C-alpha positions as CSV (number, residue, x, y, z in Angstrom):
1,M,118.7,-104.3,-46.6
2,L,120.0,-105.1,-50.1
3,I,117.7,-102.5,-51.6
4,S,119.1,-99.9,-49.2
5,M,122.7,-101.0,-50.0
6,F,122.4,-100.8,-53.8
7,A,120.5,-97.5,-53.5
8,H,123.5,-96.2,-51.4
9,F,126.0,-97.4,-54.0
10,E,124.0,-95.8,-56.8
11,R,123.9,-92.5,-54.9
12,R,127.7,-92.7,-54.8
13,G,127.8,-93.2,-58.6
14,V,128.7,-96.9,-58.4
15,K,126.6,-99.1,-60.8
16,R,128.8,-102.1,-61.2
17,L,129.7,-104.6,-58.5
18,R,133.3,-104.8,-59.6
19,D,133.6,-101.1,-58.6
20,V,132.4,-101.6,-55.1
21,T,135.1,-101.0,-52.5
22,G,135.4,-102.0,-48.9
23,D,135.2,-98.4,-47.8
24,L,132.0,-97.8,-49.7
25,T,130.4,-100.9,-48.1
26,L,131.5,-99.8,-44.7
27,E,130.1,-96.3,-45.4
28,W,126.7,-98.0,-46.0
29,C,127.0,-100.2,-43.0
30,W,127.4,-97.2,-40.7
31,S,124.9,-95.0,-42.6
32,P,122.1,-93.5,-40.5
33,V,118.9,-95.5,-39.9
34,Q,115.4,-94.0,-39.6
35,G,114.0,-93.8,-36.1
36,P,110.3,-94.3,-35.1
37,D,109.9,-90.5,-35.2
38,G,111.4,-90.2,-38.7
39,S,114.7,-88.8,-37.5
40,A,118.1,-90.1,-38.7
41,Q,120.0,-92.1,-36.0
42,E,123.4,-93.7,-35.9
43,P,123.1,-97.5,-36.2
44,A,124.2,-99.7,-33.3
45,R,127.5,-101.5,-33.8
46,N,125.8,-104.9,-34.0
47,F,123.3,-103.6,-36.6
48,A,126.2,-102.3,-38.7
49,R,127.8,-105.7,-38.4
50,D,124.6,-107.4,-39.5
51,R,124.5,-105.1,-42.5
52,Q,128.1,-106.1,-43.3
53,W,127.1,-109.8,-43.0
54,V,124.3,-109.3,-45.5
55,A,126.6,-107.4,-47.9
56,R,129.2,-110.1,-47.8
57,A,126.6,-112.8,-48.4
58,A,125.3,-110.9,-51.4
59,F,128.8,-110.4,-52.8
60,K,129.5,-114.2,-52.4
61,V,126.4,-115.0,-54.4
62,A,127.3,-112.5,-57.1
63,A,130.9,-113.8,-57.3
64,Q,129.5,-117.4,-57.8
65,L,127.4,-116.0,-60.6
66,G,130.4,-114.5,-62.4
67,A,130.8,-111.0,-60.9
68,Q,134.4,-109.8,-60.8
69,L,134.9,-109.0,-57.2
70,D,136.4,-110.5,-54.0
71,P,133.5,-110.7,-51.5
72,N,135.7,-110.3,-48.5
73,V,137.5,-107.3,-49.9
74,A,134.3,-105.7,-51.1
75,A,132.7,-106.1,-47.7
76,G,135.4,-104.2,-46.0
77,A,137.3,-104.8,-42.7
78,G,135.2,-106.8,-40.3
79,I,133.1,-104.9,-37.8
80,K,133.5,-106.2,-34.3
81,R,130.6,-106.9,-32.1
82,G,129.6,-104.2,-29.6
83,D,129.7,-104.8,-25.9
84,P,126.2,-106.3,-25.1
85,D,126.6,-105.6,-21.4
86,V,126.6,-101.9,-22.1
87,A,124.3,-101.8,-25.1
88,A,121.3,-103.7,-23.7
89,R,118.8,-103.5,-20.9
90,P,116.6,-106.3,-19.5
91,L,113.2,-106.7,-20.9
92,T,110.4,-106.0,-18.5
93,D,108.0,-108.9,-17.7
94,Q,105.4,-107.3,-20.0
95,E,107.9,-106.8,-22.8
96,L,109.0,-110.5,-22.5
97,D,105.4,-111.6,-22.7
98,R,105.0,-109.5,-25.8
99,L,108.0,-111.0,-27.4
100,C,106.9,-114.6,-26.6
101,A,103.4,-113.8,-28.0
102,C,105.0,-112.6,-31.2
103,V,106.8,-115.9,-31.9
104,D,104.3,-118.3,-30.2
105,A,102.5,-120.2,-32.9
106,G,100.1,-121.9,-30.5
107,T,100.2,-125.7,-31.1
108,A,102.5,-125.3,-34.2
109,A,106.2,-125.7,-34.1
110,S,108.2,-122.5,-34.5
111,R,112.0,-122.1,-35.0
112,R,111.7,-118.5,-33.9
113,A,110.2,-119.7,-30.6
114,L,113.0,-122.2,-30.3
115,L,115.5,-119.4,-30.7
116,V,113.8,-117.2,-28.1
117,A,113.7,-120.2,-25.8
118,M,117.5,-120.6,-26.0
119,Y,118.0,-116.9,-25.1
120,M,115.5,-117.2,-22.2
121,A,117.6,-120.1,-20.9
122,G,120.6,-117.8,-20.7
123,G,122.3,-118.7,-24.0
124,S,124.3,-116.2,-26.1
125,A,124.1,-116.2,-29.9
126,A,127.2,-118.4,-30.1
127,E,125.9,-120.8,-27.5
128,A,122.4,-121.0,-29.1
129,A,124.0,-121.7,-32.5
130,A,126.0,-124.6,-31.0
131,V,123.1,-126.3,-29.2
132,R,122.5,-129.8,-30.5
133,T,119.5,-132.1,-29.8
134,R,121.5,-134.1,-27.3
135,D,122.0,-130.9,-25.2
136,I,118.3,-130.7,-24.5
137,D,116.8,-132.7,-21.6
138,L,113.1,-132.1,-21.5
139,D,112.6,-134.5,-18.6
140,A,114.8,-132.4,-16.4
141,G,113.8,-129.2,-18.1
142,T,117.3,-128.1,-18.9
143,V,119.7,-127.2,-21.8
144,T,123.4,-127.6,-21.8
145,F,125.5,-124.7,-23.2
146,L,129.0,-125.6,-24.2
147,G,132.1,-123.3,-24.7
148,E,134.2,-121.2,-22.4
149,R,131.4,-121.0,-19.8
150,A,129.9,-124.5,-20.1
151,R,126.8,-124.8,-17.9
152,V,123.4,-126.5,-17.5
153,C,120.6,-124.0,-17.4
154,A,116.9,-124.3,-16.6
155,L,114.1,-124.0,-19.2
156,D,111.0,-122.2,-18.0
157,E,107.6,-123.6,-18.8
158,W,107.1,-121.6,-22.0
159,S,110.6,-122.4,-23.3
160,A,110.3,-126.1,-22.6
161,R,107.0,-126.2,-24.4
162,A,108.3,-124.4,-27.4
163,I,111.3,-126.7,-27.7
164,A,109.2,-129.8,-27.2
165,R,106.8,-128.7,-30.0
166,Y,109.7,-128.1,-32.3
167,L,111.3,-131.5,-31.6
168,R,108.1,-133.3,-32.1
169,A,107.5,-131.7,-35.5
170,N,111.2,-131.9,-36.6
171,P,112.8,-135.2,-35.4
172,T,116.5,-134.7,-35.3
173,A,119.6,-136.8,-34.7
174,P,121.3,-136.3,-31.3
175,D,124.3,-134.5,-32.9
176,E,122.2,-132.2,-35.1
177,R,122.3,-128.5,-34.4
178,L,118.8,-127.1,-33.6
179,C,119.0,-123.4,-34.4
180,V,121.0,-123.4,-37.7
181,K,121.5,-125.7,-40.7
182,A,124.0,-128.5,-40.3
183,D,126.4,-127.3,-42.9
184,T,126.5,-123.7,-41.6
185,P,130.1,-122.6,-40.6
186,R,130.5,-121.4,-37.0
187,D,130.8,-117.7,-37.7
188,A,127.9,-117.7,-40.1
189,A,125.9,-119.7,-37.7
190,V,126.4,-117.1,-34.9
191,D,125.6,-114.2,-37.3
192,S,122.4,-116.1,-38.5
193,V,121.2,-116.5,-34.9
194,S,121.9,-112.8,-34.1
195,I,120.2,-111.5,-37.3
196,R,117.1,-113.6,-36.7
197,M,116.8,-112.5,-33.1
198,W,117.1,-108.9,-34.2
199,K,114.3,-109.6,-36.7
200,V,112.1,-111.1,-34.0
201,I,112.7,-108.0,-31.8
202,K,111.7,-105.7,-34.7
203,E,108.6,-107.7,-35.5
204,A,107.5,-107.6,-31.9
205,G,107.4,-103.8,-32.3
206,F,110.5,-102.7,-30.4
207,S,112.1,-99.6,-31.8
208,S,115.9,-99.0,-32.2
209,R,115.7,-96.4,-29.5
210,S,114.2,-98.8,-26.9
211,G,117.5,-100.0,-25.6
212,I,116.5,-103.6,-26.4
213,S,118.8,-106.1,-28.1
214,P,118.8,-109.9,-28.2
215,R,120.8,-109.9,-25.0
216,S,117.8,-108.1,-23.4
217,V,116.0,-111.5,-23.4
218,R,118.9,-113.2,-21.5
219,L,119.0,-110.3,-19.1
220,A,115.3,-110.5,-18.4
221,A,115.7,-114.2,-17.5
222,A,118.8,-113.4,-15.4
223,R,116.9,-110.8,-13.5
224,Q,114.4,-113.4,-12.4
225,V,117.4,-115.5,-11.2
226,L,118.8,-112.5,-9.4
227,E,115.5,-111.9,-7.6
228,S,115.2,-115.5,-6.4
229,E,118.8,-116.7,-6.0
230,G,121.1,-113.6,-5.9
231,I,123.8,-112.1,-8.0
232,V,126.2,-115.1,-8.0
233,A,123.4,-117.3,-9.5
234,A,122.6,-114.7,-12.0
235,A,126.2,-114.4,-13.2
236,R,126.5,-118.2,-13.5
237,F,123.2,-118.2,-15.5
238,L,124.7,-115.8,-18.0
239,G,128.0,-117.5,-18.0
240,S,129.6,-114.2,-16.8
241,P,132.9,-114.3,-14.9
242,S,132.3,-110.9,-13.3
243,L,129.7,-110.1,-10.7
244,D,130.2,-106.4,-11.3
245,N,129.5,-106.7,-15.0
246,T,126.4,-108.8,-14.2
247,A,125.1,-106.4,-11.6
248,H,125.7,-103.5,-14.0
249,A,123.9,-105.2,-16.9
250,L,120.9,-106.0,-14.6
251,G,120.8,-102.5,-13.1
252,H,121.5,-104.0,-9.7
253,D,123.3,-102.1,-7.0
254,W,125.3,-104.4,-4.8
255,Q,128.2,-104.2,-2.3
256,F,131.3,-106.4,-2.3
257,Q,130.9,-108.4,0.9
258,H,132.5,-111.8,0.2
259,S,135.9,-113.0,-0.7
260,T,136.4,-114.6,-4.1
261,A,137.1,-117.9,-2.3
262,C,133.4,-118.3,-1.6
263,L,132.7,-118.0,-5.4
264,S,135.2,-120.6,-6.6
265,A,133.0,-123.7,-6.1
266,P,130.1,-124.2,-8.5
267,D,126.7,-123.6,-7.1
268,S,123.2,-124.2,-8.3
269,S,121.0,-121.3,-9.4
270,A,117.4,-121.8,-10.2
271,R,114.5,-120.4,-12.2
272,S,111.0,-121.6,-11.8
273,S,110.4,-124.3,-14.4
274,G,107.1,-125.8,-15.3
275,A,108.9,-128.7,-16.9
276,A,111.2,-129.5,-14.0
277,G,109.4,-128.0,-11.0
278,S,112.7,-126.7,-9.7
279,A,115.6,-126.5,-12.1
280,G,119.1,-125.1,-11.8
281,C,122.0,-123.6,-13.7
282,A,125.2,-125.2,-12.8
283,S,128.7,-124.3,-14.1
284,N,132.1,-125.9,-13.7
285,E,133.6,-122.4,-13.9
286,G,134.3,-120.3,-10.8
287,L,133.5,-116.6,-10.7
288,R,135.8,-113.7,-10.0
289,V,134.8,-110.4,-8.5
290,I,136.0,-107.3,-10.3
291,E,135.7,-104.3,-8.0
292,D,134.5,-101.1,-9.6
293,P,137.2,-98.5,-9.0
294,R,134.6,-95.8,-8.7
């Protein structure tokens, strides 16, 4: 990415970092990317945001080395995340197997496999970045996600095995975060998880036109919950407050048949788990139904 960024600056006649402006950096962030067929395509919002994160990190290093620039000003106005419910589709079972094979190091521990396991358990980038050793219960085959939609979600057999291998090879304190370094600030931690997941997806051979993003891994797992336990369980698995949004993200057509009262009490949703036999995803949050006006 840095080679691309500096090449873009040079094409614009900028050869010194102190002359870099926020507008110039944003222009690069949103510059076209090359598709698998060689055609130029507009980058996804999250990819543009990843580019900006890389630029800001490079500017910070340059400033520490004496360059005369403000990293935050040079990086431009922050690019907000895109809507993952709209941007992603669930992976098929075959695609999920392909992704797991890409990161599975056999008997060796892999942090990339650990990251994929968190997504397969229903965690978002922010939730995965916050998971600590104490949040993993391998005996029960579960992981606890904290935040606005705190919940306990099941680990399938592959995920439980990947996490167990990592913990055996990397003994950690109960309060230590698993997916990022201990001293990483929250926003940087979330960006780090997102960027590494995008890298895994690209290394697995998925093109930018495939409709696949890191959230696709979560949606693939949620689809399995949907098929076995229904839409309410799938929404809780994802930590989503909306059944309509969940159904839309999973490509599921459903009819509003129940009152919101029946959704207010937490329920158990399950995925098949080799580590736990039968494991669930429970939340202390109720769900609300948002009816589609169409």
